[in-house]
N, C-alpha and C positions, 0 to 999 in steps of 0.2 A: 413581595414577601414570600418566603419559602414556607411550605407546610411540613409538619413533622407528625410522627406517630410514635407513641410509647407502646412497645410490645416486647414480649420475651417468651421463650418456650415454657416458662413457669406456668403460663396460663393454660397450657394444654393438659396440665396435671389434674385439674378439676374436670372430671368427665364421667358421664353416664350416657353412653351412646343411645340408649332407648328413649331418653328424655329429650323433649324439643330444645332445651337449652343445653346443648352438648358441644363437644369439640368440633363437630362438623360445621356448626354455625361459624365458629372462629375461622376455620379453614376457608370457608366461602368468603368471609369478609377480607381475609388476607389476600385472596386472589384478586381483589378489586383495588388494592392499593397501588397507585401509580409508581413507576420506577424512579421518578425524580423526588420522591418524598424522603426526608431525612428520618432515620430511625433512631429512637432514643431508648435507653435501657429502662426496665421497670424500676420503680422506687418502692421500697418497703415502708409501710406505715409503722410508726413506732407505737408502743403501748399508750403513750400520752396522746398520740394522734387518734387512736381508736377510742379512747375514753372521752375525747371531746364530743363524740357523736353517740356513743353507746355506754350504758351503765356497765361497770366492771363485772357485775354478776352475770349479765347477759353475755359478755365477751367470754367469760370463763365457761359458761354453759355451752356456747357454740364450739369452743375449743374442745371441750370434753366429748361433745357429740361427734366431732370430726375425727374420731379414732377408728372408724370403720365407715361403711356405706349405709346411710339411712336417710329418711326424710324428716326435715324439721317441721314442715307443714305439707299440705297436699301438693304444692308446686316446688318446694325448695329442698333439694337434696344436698348432702355432704358426703365426702369421701375422706380417707385418711390424709389427703393432701389439701383439702379445701380451706382449712384455716390459714395455712401459709399462703396459699394462692390468693385468698380474699384479702389478706394483709397487703400483698403486692398490688392487687386491684385497687384497693382504697388509696394507698400511697401514690400510685401512678395517676389516678384520677385527680387527686389533690394537686399533684405536680402539674398536671395538664391545665387545671384551672389557674394556678399561679402563673404559669408561662403565658397563658392566653391573656390574662389581665396585664401582662407586661408587653403584649403586642404580638406574640408568636401565634401562628395558626397551628394548633396542636390538638390531636385526637388521641385519647387513651383507648387502645384496642385491647380490652381486658375481659377476663372472665374470672369468677362469676361477675355478672353485671354489677357495677358499683354505683 
């Protein structure tokens, strides 16, 4: 059985280099992916997908906070790209779970961590 990775350059847009959870972690992870792995495109979570997990008010709050760079709590930052990137991270993670349940060996290499 062949292994696959969901990844896209969209995930590099959520970045604060001084923070431990930064783009450099993703670059290190990418360098370890074997050459024979199949690459799959990122999948965008829909509004309905997001609302299955989070209250719509929370989703709107995060979206409003992600208009600039700030911290949501002591460890979690957002930038103007973070909401869109997180929507792809969530959708890609969900797609990885679905494909794994169907028998594919798949890893979602996403940021922010989903």
